[in-house]
mmCIF file of the N, C-alpha and C atoms, coordinates in Angstrom:
data_MODEL
# 
_entry.id   MODEL 
# 
loop_
_atom_site.group_PDB 
_atom_site.id 
_atom_site.type_symbol 
_atom_site.label_atom_id 
_atom_site.label_alt_id 
_atom_site.label_comp_id 
_atom_site.label_asym_id 
_atom_site.label_entity_id 
_atom_site.label_seq_id 
_atom_site.pdbx_PDB_ins_code 
_atom_site.Cartn_x 
_atom_site.Cartn_y 
_atom_site.Cartn_z 
_atom_site.occupancy 
_atom_site.B_iso_or_equiv 
_atom_site.pdbx_formal_charge 
_atom_site.auth_seq_id 
_atom_site.auth_comp_id 
_atom_site.auth_asym_id 
_atom_site.auth_atom_id 
_atom_site.pdbx_PDB_model_num 
ATOM 1   N N  . MET A 1 1  ? 0.844  -1.166 0.000  1.00 0.00 ? 1  MET A N  1 
ATOM 2   C CA . MET A 1 1  ? 0.000  0.000  0.000  1.00 0.00 ? 1  MET A CA 1 
ATOM 3   C C  . MET A 1 1  ? 0.895  1.236  0.000  1.00 0.00 ? 1  MET A C  1 
ATOM 4   N N  . LYS A 1 2  ? 0.500  2.232  -0.740 1.00 0.00 ? 2  LYS A N  1 
ATOM 5   C CA . LYS A 1 2  ? 1.276  3.468  -0.835 1.00 0.00 ? 2  LYS A CA 1 
ATOM 6   C C  . LYS A 1 2  ? 0.751  4.479  0.184  1.00 0.00 ? 2  LYS A C  1 
ATOM 7   N N  . TYR A 1 3  ? 1.679  5.057  0.928  1.00 0.00 ? 3  TYR A N  1 
ATOM 8   C CA . TYR A 1 3  ? 1.338  6.035  1.965  1.00 0.00 ? 3  TYR A CA 1 
ATOM 9   C C  . TYR A 1 3  ? 1.970  7.388  1.666  1.00 0.00 ? 3  TYR A C  1 
ATOM 10  N N  . THR A 1 4  ? 1.313  8.426  2.157  1.00 0.00 ? 4  THR A N  1 
ATOM 11  C CA . THR A 1 4  ? 1.890  9.760  2.214  1.00 0.00 ? 4  THR A CA 1 
ATOM 12  C C  . THR A 1 4  ? 2.121  10.036 3.688  1.00 0.00 ? 4  THR A C  1 
ATOM 13  N N  . TYR A 1 5  ? 3.325  10.477 4.019  1.00 0.00 ? 5  TYR A N  1 
ATOM 14  C CA . TYR A 1 5  ? 3.691  10.708 5.413  1.00 0.00 ? 5  TYR A CA 1 
ATOM 15  C C  . TYR A 1 5  ? 3.732  12.193 5.715  1.00 0.00 ? 5  TYR A C  1 
ATOM 16  N N  . TYR A 1 6  ? 3.322  12.535 6.944  1.00 0.00 ? 6  TYR A N  1 
ATOM 17  C CA . TYR A 1 6  ? 3.343  13.913 7.422  1.00 0.00 ? 6  TYR A CA 1 
ATOM 18  C C  . TYR A 1 6  ? 3.972  13.949 8.805  1.00 0.00 ? 6  TYR A C  1 
ATOM 19  N N  . ALA A 1 7  ? 4.804  14.939 9.040  1.00 0.00 ? 7  ALA A N  1 
ATOM 20  C CA . ALA A 1 7  ? 5.426  15.127 10.343 1.00 0.00 ? 7  ALA A CA 1 
ATOM 21  C C  . ALA A 1 7  ? 4.991  16.471 10.912 1.00 0.00 ? 7  ALA A C  1 
ATOM 22  N N  . ASN A 1 8  ? 4.763  16.501 12.206 1.00 0.00 ? 8  ASN A N  1 
ATOM 23  C CA . ASN A 1 8  ? 4.462  17.747 12.886 1.00 0.00 ? 8  ASN A CA 1 
ATOM 24  C C  . ASN A 1 8  ? 5.772  18.500 13.047 1.00 0.00 ? 8  ASN A C  1 
ATOM 25  N N  . VAL A 1 9  ? 5.848  19.677 12.422 1.00 0.00 ? 9  VAL A N  1 
ATOM 26  C CA . VAL A 1 9  ? 7.095  20.445 12.416 1.00 0.00 ? 9  VAL A CA 1 
ATOM 27  C C  . VAL A 1 9  ? 6.792  21.890 12.826 1.00 0.00 ? 9  VAL A C  1 
ATOM 28  N N  . PRO A 1 10 ? 6.844  22.166 14.124 1.00 0.00 ? 10 PRO A N  1 
ATOM 29  C CA . PRO A 1 10 ? 6.638  23.551 14.566 1.00 0.00 ? 10 PRO A CA 1 
ATOM 30  C C  . PRO A 1 10 ? 7.728  24.478 14.012 1.00 0.00 ? 10 PRO A C  1 
ATOM 31  N N  . ILE A 1 11 ? 7.439  25.754 13.974 1.00 0.00 ? 11 ILE A N  1 
ATOM 32  C CA . ILE A 1 11 ? 8.392  26.749 13.474 1.00 0.00 ? 11 ILE A CA 1 
ATOM 33  C C  . ILE A 1 11 ? 9.697  26.631 14.253 1.00 0.00 ? 11 ILE A C  1 
ATOM 34  N N  . GLY A 1 12 ? 10.798 26.617 13.519 1.00 0.00 ? 12 GLY A N  1 
ATOM 35  C CA . GLY A 1 12 ? 12.113 26.539 14.130 1.00 0.00 ? 12 GLY A CA 1 
ATOM 36  C C  . GLY A 1 12 ? 12.608 25.124 14.372 1.00 0.00 ? 12 GLY A C  1 
ATOM 37  N N  . LYS A 1 13 ? 11.797 24.118 14.043 1.00 0.00 ? 13 LYS A N  1 
ATOM 38  C CA . LYS A 1 13 ? 12.179 22.712 14.234 1.00 0.00 ? 13 LYS A CA 1 
ATOM 39  C C  . LYS A 1 13 ? 12.402 22.051 12.881 1.00 0.00 ? 13 LYS A C  1 
ATOM 40  N N  . GLU A 1 14 ? 12.982 20.869 12.901 1.00 0.00 ? 14 GLU A N  1 
ATOM 41  C CA . GLU A 1 14 ? 13.210 20.069 11.693 1.00 0.00 ? 14 GLU A CA 1 
ATOM 42  C C  . GLU A 1 14 ? 12.300 18.852 11.731 1.00 0.00 ? 14 GLU A C  1 
ATOM 43  N N  . ALA A 1 15 ? 11.939 18.341 10.573 1.00 0.00 ? 15 ALA A N  1 
ATOM 44  C CA . ALA A 1 15 ? 11.058 17.174 10.495 1.00 0.00 ? 15 ALA A CA 1 
ATOM 45  C C  . ALA A 1 15 ? 11.618 15.988 11.274 1.00 0.00 ? 15 ALA A C  1 
ATOM 46  N N  . LEU A 1 16 ? 12.923 15.794 11.235 1.00 0.00 ? 16 LEU A N  1 
ATOM 47  C CA . LEU A 1 16 ? 13.518 14.645 11.928 1.00 0.00 ? 16 LEU A CA 1 
ATOM 48  C C  . LEU A 1 16 ? 13.382 14.741 13.445 1.00 0.00 ? 16 LEU A C  1 
ATOM 49  N N  . ASP A 1 17 ? 13.069 15.911 13.970 1.00 0.00 ? 17 ASP A N  1 
ATOM 50  C CA . ASP A 1 17 ? 12.909 16.104 15.411 1.00 0.00 ? 17 ASP A CA 1 
ATOM 51  C C  . ASP A 1 17 ? 11.471 15.880 15.885 1.00 0.00 ? 17 ASP A C  1 
ATOM 52  N N  . THR A 1 18 ? 10.571 15.552 14.984 1.00 0.00 ? 18 THR A N  1 
ATOM 53  C CA . THR A 1 18 ? 9.154  15.464 15.331 1.00 0.00 ? 18 THR A CA 1 
ATOM 54  C C  . THR A 1 18 ? 8.871  14.378 16.369 1.00 0.00 ? 18 THR A C  1 
ATOM 55  N N  . THR A 1 19 ? 7.798  14.586 17.099 1.00 0.00 ? 19 THR A N  1 
ATOM 56  C CA . THR A 1 19 ? 7.294  13.554 18.013 1.00 0.00 ? 19 THR A CA 1 
ATOM 57  C C  . THR A 1 19 ? 5.955  13.021 17.520 1.00 0.00 ? 19 THR A C  1 
ATOM 58  N N  . CYS A 1 20 ? 5.506  13.522 16.354 1.00 0.00 ? 20 CYS A N  1 
ATOM 59  C CA . CYS A 1 20 ? 4.221  13.095 15.800 1.00 0.00 ? 20 CYS A CA 1 
ATOM 60  C C  . CYS A 1 20 ? 4.377  12.815 14.311 1.00 0.00 ? 20 CYS A C  1 
ATOM 61  N N  . LEU A 1 21 ? 4.231  11.544 13.952 1.00 0.00 ? 21 LEU A N  1 
ATOM 62  C CA . LEU A 1 21 ? 4.307  11.119 12.554 1.00 0.00 ? 21 LEU A CA 1 
ATOM 63  C C  . LEU A 1 21 ? 2.970  10.502 12.170 1.00 0.00 ? 21 LEU A C  1 
ATOM 64  N N  . VAL A 1 22 ? 2.446  10.940 11.033 1.00 0.00 ? 22 VAL A N  1 
ATOM 65  C CA . VAL A 1 22 ? 1.135  10.505 10.554 1.00 0.00 ? 22 VAL A CA 1 
ATOM 66  C C  . VAL A 1 22 ? 1.294  9.974  9.137  1.00 0.00 ? 22 VAL A C  1 
ATOM 67  N N  . ARG A 1 23 ? 0.503  8.954  8.804  1.00 0.00 ? 23 ARG A N  1 
ATOM 68  C CA . ARG A 1 23 ? 0.495  8.493  7.410  1.00 0.00 ? 23 ARG A CA 1 
ATOM 69  C C  . ARG A 1 23 ? -0.942 8.462  6.911  1.00 0.00 ? 23 ARG A C  1 
ATOM 70  N N  . HIS A 1 24 ? -1.065 8.613  5.594  1.00 0.00 ? 24 HIS A N  1 
ATOM 71  C CA . HIS A 1 24 ? -2.382 8.686  4.954  1.00 0.00 ? 24 HIS A CA 1 
ATOM 72  C C  . HIS A 1 24 ? -2.395 7.793  3.728  1.00 0.00 ? 24 HIS A C  1 
ATOM 73  N N  . SER A 1 25 ? -3.486 7.069  3.571  1.00 0.00 ? 25 SER A N  1 
ATOM 74  C CA . SER A 1 25 ? -3.697 6.265  2.376  1.00 0.00 ? 25 SER A CA 1 
ATOM 75  C C  . SER A 1 25 ? -5.182 6.029  2.181  1.00 0.00 ? 25 SER A C  1 
ATOM 76  N N  . LYS A 1 26 ? -5.647 6.313  0.987  1.00 0.00 ? 26 LYS A N  1 
ATOM 77  C CA . LYS A 1 26 ? -7.039 6.048  0.602  1.00 0.00 ? 26 LYS A CA 1 
ATOM 78  C C  . LYS A 1 26 ? -8.057 6.519  1.639  1.00 0.00 ? 26 LYS A C  1 
ATOM 79  N N  . GLY A 1 27 ? -7.931 7.771  2.073  1.00 0.00 ? 27 GLY A N  1 
ATOM 80  C CA . GLY A 1 27 ? -8.910 8.351  2.982  1.00 0.00 ? 27 GLY A CA 1 
ATOM 81  C C  . GLY A 1 27 ? -8.754 7.978  4.445  1.00 0.00 ? 27 GLY A C  1 
ATOM 82  N N  . SER A 1 28 ? -7.711 7.264  4.776  1.00 0.00 ? 28 SER A N  1 
ATOM 83  C CA . SER A 1 28 ? -7.501 6.819  6.148  1.00 0.00 ? 28 SER A CA 1 
ATOM 84  C C  . SER A 1 28 ? -6.194 7.388  6.701  1.00 0.00 ? 28 SER A C  1 
ATOM 85  N N  . PHE A 1 29 ? -6.281 7.960  7.892  1.00 0.00 ? 29 PHE A N  1 
ATOM 86  C CA . PHE A 1 29 ? -5.095 8.465  8.576  1.00 0.00 ? 29 PHE A CA 1 
ATOM 87  C C  . PHE A 1 29 ? -4.740 7.556  9.739  1.00 0.00 ? 29 PHE A C  1 
ATOM 88  N N  . GLU A 1 30 ? -3.427 7.400  9.958  1.00 0.00 ? 30 GLU A N  1 
ATOM 89  C CA . GLU A 1 30 ? -2.921 6.648  11.095 1.00 0.00 ? 30 GLU A CA 1 
ATOM 90  C C  . GLU A 1 30 ? -1.773 7.434  11.709 1.00 0.00 ? 30 GLU A C  1 
ATOM 91  N N  . GLU A 1 31 ? -1.673 7.341  13.030 1.00 0.00 ? 31 GLU A N  1 
ATOM 92  C CA . GLU A 1 31 ? -0.580 7.992  13.757 1.00 0.00 ? 31 GLU A CA 1 
ATOM 93  C C  . GLU A 1 31 ? 0.297  6.908  14.378 1.00 0.00 ? 31 GLU A C  1 
ATOM 94  N N  . PHE A 1 32 ? 1.617  7.117  14.342 1.00 0.00 ? 32 PHE A N  1 
ATOM 95  C CA . PHE A 1 32 ? 2.535  6.179  14.985 1.00 0.00 ? 32 PHE A CA 1 
ATOM 96  C C  . PHE A 1 32 ? 2.582  6.541  16.464 1.00 0.00 ? 32 PHE A C  1 
ATOM 97  N N  . ARG A 1 33 ? 2.049  5.633  17.286 1.00 0.00 ? 33 ARG A N  1 
ATOM 98  C CA . ARG A 1 33 ? 1.962  5.882  18.724 1.00 0.00 ? 33 ARG A CA 1 
ATOM 99  C C  . ARG A 1 33 ? 2.250  4.591  19.479 1.00 0.00 ? 33 ARG A C  1 
ATOM 100 N N  . ASP A 1 34 ? 3.081  4.674  20.477 1.00 0.00 ? 34 ASP A N  1 
ATOM 101 C CA . ASP A 1 34 ? 3.412  3.517  21.318 1.00 0.00 ? 34 ASP A CA 1 
ATOM 102 C C  . ASP A 1 34 ? 3.917  2.333  20.503 1.00 0.00 ? 34 ASP A C  1 
ATOM 103 N N  . GLY A 1 35 ? 4.709  2.639  19.471 1.00 0.00 ? 35 GLY A N  1 
ATOM 104 C CA . GLY A 1 35 ? 5.331  1.594  18.676 1.00 0.00 ? 35 GLY A CA 1 
ATOM 105 C C  . GLY A 1 35 ? 4.476  0.939  17.618 1.00 0.00 ? 35 GLY A C  1 
ATOM 106 N N  . ARG A 1 36 ? 3.299  1.506  17.357 1.00 0.00 ? 36 ARG A N  1 
ATOM 107 C CA . ARG A 1 36 ? 2.437  0.917  16.312 1.00 0.00 ? 36 ARG A CA 1 
ATOM 108 C C  . ARG A 1 36 ? 1.590  2.003  15.663 1.00 0.00 ? 36 ARG A C  1 
ATOM 109 N N  . TRP A 1 37 ? 1.025  1.664  14.524 1.00 0.00 ? 37 TRP A N  1 
ATOM 110 C CA . TRP A 1 37 ? 0.151  2.585  13.806 1.00 0.00 ? 37 TRP A CA 1 
ATOM 111 C C  . TRP A 1 37 ? -1.276 2.414  14.324 1.00 0.00 ? 37 TRP A C  1 
ATOM 112 N N  . VAL A 1 38 ? -1.922 3.536  14.695 1.00 0.00 ? 38 VAL A N  1 
ATOM 113 C CA . VAL A 1 38 ? -3.300 3.513  15.182 1.00 0.00 ? 38 VAL A CA 1 
ATOM 114 C C  . VAL A 1 38 ? -4.146 4.469  14.351 1.00 0.00 ? 38 VAL A C  1 
ATOM 115 N N  . ASP A 1 39 ? -5.422 4.129  14.195 1.00 0.00 ? 39 ASP A N  1 
ATOM 116 C CA . ASP A 1 39 ? -6.340 4.994  13.446 1.00 0.00 ? 39 ASP A CA 1 
ATOM 117 C C  . ASP A 1 39 ? -6.349 6.390  14.056 1.00 0.00 ? 39 ASP A C  1 
ATOM 118 N N  . ALA A 1 40 ? -6.335 7.385  13.191 1.00 0.00 ? 40 ALA A N  1 
ATOM 119 C CA . ALA A 1 40 ? -6.294 8.775  13.655 1.00 0.00 ? 40 ALA A CA 1 
ATOM 120 C C  . ALA A 1 40 ? -7.054 9.680  12.687 1.00 0.00 ? 40 ALA A C  1 
ATOM 121 N N  . PRO A 1 41 ? -8.375 9.535  12.629 1.00 0.00 ? 41 PRO A N  1 
ATOM 122 C CA . PRO A 1 41 ? -9.151 10.328 11.674 1.00 0.00 ? 41 PRO A CA 1 
ATOM 123 C C  . PRO A 1 41 ? -9.097 11.828 11.931 1.00 0.00 ? 41 PRO A C  1 
ATOM 124 N N  . GLN A 1 42 ? -8.687 12.241 13.121 1.00 0.00 ? 42 GLN A N  1 
ATOM 125 C CA . GLN A 1 42 ? -8.645 13.672 13.445 1.00 0.00 ? 42 GLN A CA 1 
ATOM 126 C C  . GLN A 1 42 ? -7.640 14.437 12.590 1.00 0.00 ? 42 GLN A C  1 
ATOM 127 N N  . PHE A 1 43 ? -6.765 13.743 11.887 1.00 0.00 ? 43 PHE A N  1 
ATOM 128 C CA . PHE A 1 43 ? -5.747 14.423 11.083 1.00 0.00 ? 43 PHE A CA 1 
ATOM 129 C C  . PHE A 1 43 ? -6.210 14.776 9.668  1.00 0.00 ? 43 PHE A C  1 
ATOM 130 N N  . PHE A 1 44 ? -7.495 14.594 9.372  1.00 0.00 ? 44 PHE A N  1 
ATOM 131 C CA . PHE A 1 44 ? -8.002 14.962 8.043  1.00 0.00 ? 44 PHE A CA 1 
ATOM 132 C C  . PHE A 1 44 ? -7.741 16.434 7.744  1.00 0.00 ? 44 PHE A C  1 
ATOM 133 N N  . SER A 1 45 ? -7.623 17.245 8.789  1.00 0.00 ? 45 SER A N  1 
ATOM 134 C CA . SER A 1 45 ? -7.415 18.684 8.598  1.00 0.00 ? 45 SER A CA 1 
ATOM 135 C C  . SER A 1 45 ? -6.096 18.997 7.892  1.00 0.00 ? 45 SER A C  1 
ATOM 136 N N  . ILE A 1 46 ? -5.189 18.030 7.851  1.00 0.00 ? 46 ILE A N  1 
ATOM 137 C CA . ILE A 1 46 ? -3.941 18.218 7.105  1.00 0.00 ? 46 ILE A CA 1 
ATOM 138 C C  . ILE A 1 46 ? -4.255 18.453 5.628  1.00 0.00 ? 46 ILE A C  1 
ATOM 139 N N  . LEU A 1 47 ? -5.216 17.704 5.110  1.00 0.00 ? 47 LEU A N  1 
ATOM 140 C CA . LEU A 1 47 ? -5.529 17.767 3.679  1.00 0.00 ? 47 LEU A CA 1 
ATOM 141 C C  . LEU A 1 47 ? -6.196 19.071 3.261  1.00 0.00 ? 47 LEU A C  1 
ATOM 142 N N  . ILE A 1 48 ? -6.855 19.722 4.190  1.00 0.00 ? 48 ILE A N  1 
ATOM 143 C CA . ILE A 1 48 ? -7.551 20.959 3.826  1.00 0.00 ? 48 ILE A CA 1 
ATOM 144 C C  . ILE A 1 48 ? -6.786 22.199 4.287  1.00 0.00 ? 48 ILE A C  1 
ATOM 145 N N  . GLY A 1 49 ? -5.570 21.993 4.794  1.00 0.00 ? 49 GLY A N  1 
ATOM 146 C CA . GLY A 1 49 ? -4.700 23.104 5.129  1.00 0.00 ? 49 GLY A CA 1 
ATOM 147 C C  . GLY A 1 49 ? -4.897 23.713 6.501  1.00 0.00 ? 49 GLY A C  1 
ATOM 148 N N  . GLU A 1 50 ? -5.742 23.130 7.322  1.00 0.00 ? 50 GLU A N  1 
ATOM 149 C CA . GLU A 1 50 ? -5.969 23.687 8.654  1.00 0.00 ? 50 GLU A CA 1 
ATOM 150 C C  . GLU A 1 50 ? -4.859 23.312 9.632  1.00 0.00 ? 50 GLU A C  1 
ATOM 151 N N  . ALA A 1 51 ? -4.211 22.192 9.420  1.00 0.00 ? 51 ALA A N  1 
ATOM 152 C CA . ALA A 1 51 ? -3.117 21.759 10.296 1.00 0.00 ? 51 ALA A CA 1 
ATOM 153 C C  . ALA A 1 51 ? -1.806 22.201 9.659  1.00 0.00 ? 51 ALA A C  1 
ATOM 154 N N  . ASP A 1 52 ? -1.539 23.495 9.733  1.00 0.00 ? 52 ASP A N  1 
ATOM 155 C CA . ASP A 1 52 ? -0.405 24.040 8.998  1.00 0.00 ? 52 ASP A CA 1 
ATOM 156 C C  . ASP A 1 52 ? 0.951  23.791 9.663  1.00 0.00 ? 52 ASP A C  1 
ATOM 157 N N  . ASP A 1 53 ? 0.961  23.106 10.783 1.00 0.00 ? 53 ASP A N  1 
ATOM 158 C CA . ASP A 1 53 ? 2.233  22.749 11.404 1.00 0.00 ? 53 ASP A CA 1 
ATOM 159 C C  . ASP A 1 53 ? 2.693  21.351 10.990 1.00 0.00 ? 53 ASP A C  1 
ATOM 160 N N  . PHE A 1 54 ? 1.987  20.746 10.038 1.00 0.00 ? 54 PHE A N  1 
ATOM 161 C CA . PHE A 1 54 ? 2.392  19.459 9.479  1.00 0.00 ? 54 PHE A CA 1 
ATOM 162 C C  . PHE A 1 54 ? 2.964  19.673 8.090  1.00 0.00 ? 54 PHE A C  1 
ATOM 163 N N  . GLU A 1 55 ? 4.015  18.942 7.775  1.00 0.00 ? 55 GLU A N  1 
ATOM 164 C CA . GLU A 1 55 ? 4.559  19.006 6.423  1.00 0.00 ? 55 GLU A CA 1 
ATOM 165 C C  . GLU A 1 55 ? 4.770  17.582 5.911  1.00 0.00 ? 55 GLU A C  1 
ATOM 166 N N  . GLU A 1 56 ? 4.593  17.425 4.616  1.00 0.00 ? 56 GLU A N  1 
ATOM 167 C CA . GLU A 1 56 ? 4.798  16.123 3.995  1.00 0.00 ? 56 GLU A CA 1 
ATOM 168 C C  . GLU A 1 56 ? 6.283  15.786 4.013  1.00 0.00 ? 56 GLU A C  1 
ATOM 169 N N  . VAL A 1 57 ? 6.579  14.529 4.345  1.00 0.00 ? 57 VAL A N  1 
ATOM 170 C CA . VAL A 1 57 ? 7.962  14.057 4.345  1.00 0.00 ? 57 VAL A CA 1 
ATOM 171 C C  . VAL A 1 57 ? 8.062  12.833 3.453  1.00 0.00 ? 57 VAL A C  1 
ATOM 172 N N  . THR A 1 58 ? 9.253  12.575 2.955  1.00 0.00 ? 58 THR A N  1 
ATOM 173 C CA . THR A 1 58 ? 9.466  11.407 2.109  1.00 0.00 ? 58 THR A CA 1 
ATOM 174 C C  . THR A 1 58 ? 9.368  10.134 2.943  1.00 0.00 ? 58 THR A C  1 
ATOM 175 N N  . SER A 1 59 ? 9.200  9.015  2.275  1.00 0.00 ? 59 SER A N  1 
ATOM 176 C CA . SER A 1 59 ? 9.150  7.741  3.001  1.00 0.00 ? 59 SER A CA 1 
ATOM 177 C C  . SER A 1 59 ? 10.497 7.453  3.662  1.00 0.00 ? 59 SER A C  1 
ATOM 178 N N  . GLU A 1 60 ? 11.582 7.898  3.065  1.00 0.00 ? 60 GLU A N  1 
ATOM 179 C CA . GLU A 1 60 ? 12.902 7.701  3.660  1.00 0.00 ? 60 GLU A CA 1 
ATOM 180 C C  . GLU A 1 60 ? 13.028 8.481  4.970  1.00 0.00 ? 60 GLU A C  1 
ATOM 181 N N  . THR A 1 61 ? 12.572 9.720  4.958  1.00 0.00 ? 61 THR A N  1 
ATOM 182 C CA . THR A 1 61 ? 12.593 10.533 6.177  1.00 0.00 ? 61 THR A CA 1 
ATOM 183 C C  . THR A 1 61 ? 11.669 9.924  7.229  1.00 0.00 ? 61 THR A C  1 
ATOM 184 N N  . ALA A 1 62 ? 10.501 9.462  6.793  1.00 0.00 ? 62 ALA A N  1 
ATOM 185 C CA . ALA A 1 62 ? 9.559  8.826  7.719  1.00 0.00 ? 62 ALA A CA 1 
ATOM 186 C C  . ALA A 1 62 ? 10.192 7.604  8.383  1.00 0.00 ? 62 ALA A C  1 
ATOM 187 N N  . GLN A 1 63 ? 10.943 6.816  7.629  1.00 0.00 ? 63 GLN A N  1 
ATOM 188 C CA . GLN A 1 63 ? 11.598 5.636  8.204  1.00 0.00 ? 63 GLN A CA 1 
ATOM 189 C C  . GLN A 1 63 ? 12.631 6.038  9.250  1.00 0.00 ? 63 GLN A C  1 
ATOM 190 N N  . LYS A 1 64 ? 13.359 7.114  9.012  1.00 0.00 ? 64 LYS A N  1 
ATOM 191 C CA . LYS A 1 64 ? 14.330 7.611  10.002 1.00 0.00 ? 64 LYS A CA 1 
ATOM 192 C C  . LYS A 1 64 ? 13.612 8.048  11.272 1.00 0.00 ? 64 LYS A C  1 
ATOM 193 N N  . ILE A 1 65 ? 12.502 8.754  11.107 1.00 0.00 ? 65 ILE A N  1 
ATOM 194 C CA . ILE A 1 65 ? 11.717 9.203  12.260 1.00 0.00 ? 65 ILE A CA 1 
ATOM 195 C C  . ILE A 1 65 ? 11.187 8.001  13.025 1.00 0.00 ? 65 ILE A C  1 
ATOM 196 N N  . LEU A 1 66 ? 10.671 7.006  12.296 1.00 0.00 ? 66 LEU A N  1 
ATOM 197 C CA . LEU A 1 66 ? 10.139 5.795  12.940 1.00 0.00 ? 66 LEU A CA 1 
ATOM 198 C C  . LEU A 1 66 ? 11.204 5.088  13.767 1.00 0.00 ? 66 LEU A C  1 
ATOM 199 N N  . ARG A 1 67 ? 12.399 4.972  13.228 1.00 0.00 ? 67 ARG A N  1 
ATOM 200 C CA . ARG A 1 67 ? 13.480 4.320  13.974 1.00 0.00 ? 67 ARG A CA 1 
ATOM 201 C C  . ARG A 1 67 ? 13.786 5.079  15.260 1.00 0.00 ? 67 ARG A C  1 
ATOM 202 N N  . ARG A 1 68 ? 13.844 6.407  15.161 1.00 0.00 ? 68 ARG A N  1 
ATOM 203 C CA . ARG A 1 68 ? 14.129 7.217  16.348 1.00 0.00 ? 68 ARG A CA 1 
ATOM 204 C C  . ARG A 1 68 ? 13.005 7.105  17.363 1.00 0.00 ? 68 ARG A C  1 
ATOM 205 N N  . LEU A 1 69 ? 11.755 7.227  16.930 1.00 0.00 ? 69 LEU A N  1 
ATOM 206 C CA . LEU A 1 69 ? 10.636 7.140  17.848 1.00 0.00 ? 69 LEU A CA 1 
ATOM 207 C C  . LEU A 1 69 ? 10.552 5.766  18.514 1.00 0.00 ? 69 LEU A C  1 
ATOM 208 N N  . SER A 1 70 ? 10.868 4.721  17.775 1.00 0.00 ? 70 SER A N  1 
ATOM 209 C CA . SER A 1 70 ? 10.846 3.357  18.320 1.00 0.00 ? 70 SER A CA 1 
ATOM 210 C C  . SER A 1 70 ? 11.914 3.190  19.400 1.00 0.00 ? 70 SER A C  1 
ATOM 211 N N  . ARG A 1 71 ? 13.082 3.767  19.188 1.00 0.00 ? 71 ARG A N  1 
ATOM 212 C CA . ARG A 1 71 ? 14.162 3.691  20.191 1.00 0.00 ? 71 ARG A CA 1 
ATOM 213 C C  . ARG A 1 71 ? 13.795 4.442  21.468 1.00 0.00 ? 71 ARG A C  1 
ATOM 214 N N  . GLU A 1 72 ? 13.064 5.531  21.330 1.00 0.00 ? 72 GLU A N  1 
ATOM 215 C CA . GLU A 1 72 ? 12.725 6.372  22.469 1.00 0.00 ? 72 GLU A CA 1 
ATOM 216 C C  . GLU A 1 72 ? 11.636 5.777  23.355 1.00 0.00 ? 72 GLU A C  1 
ATOM 217 N N  . GLN A 1 73 ? 10.982 4.756  22.902 1.00 0.00 ? 73 GLN A N  1 
ATOM 218 C CA . GLN A 1 73 ? 9.865  4.179  23.685 1.00 0.00 ? 73 GLN A CA 1 
ATOM 219 C C  . GLN A 1 73 ? 10.326 3.068  24.579 1.00 0.00 ? 73 GLN A C  1 
# 
């Protein structure tokens, strides 16, 4: 399945420093939390521009973030 990844990136921060990683595919959002992907429909606002502190990241960047978040848990 093909995903689009988004990282929460507040002003002055880098995507790799995020503590919130979200993925989207076919109308479904999931957040990486506690070492697994969980349904997160509240992130639909990313698509309509209301969640402007999220930016799209490549799958390679997402994998780096996932590794870091997994180590931190």
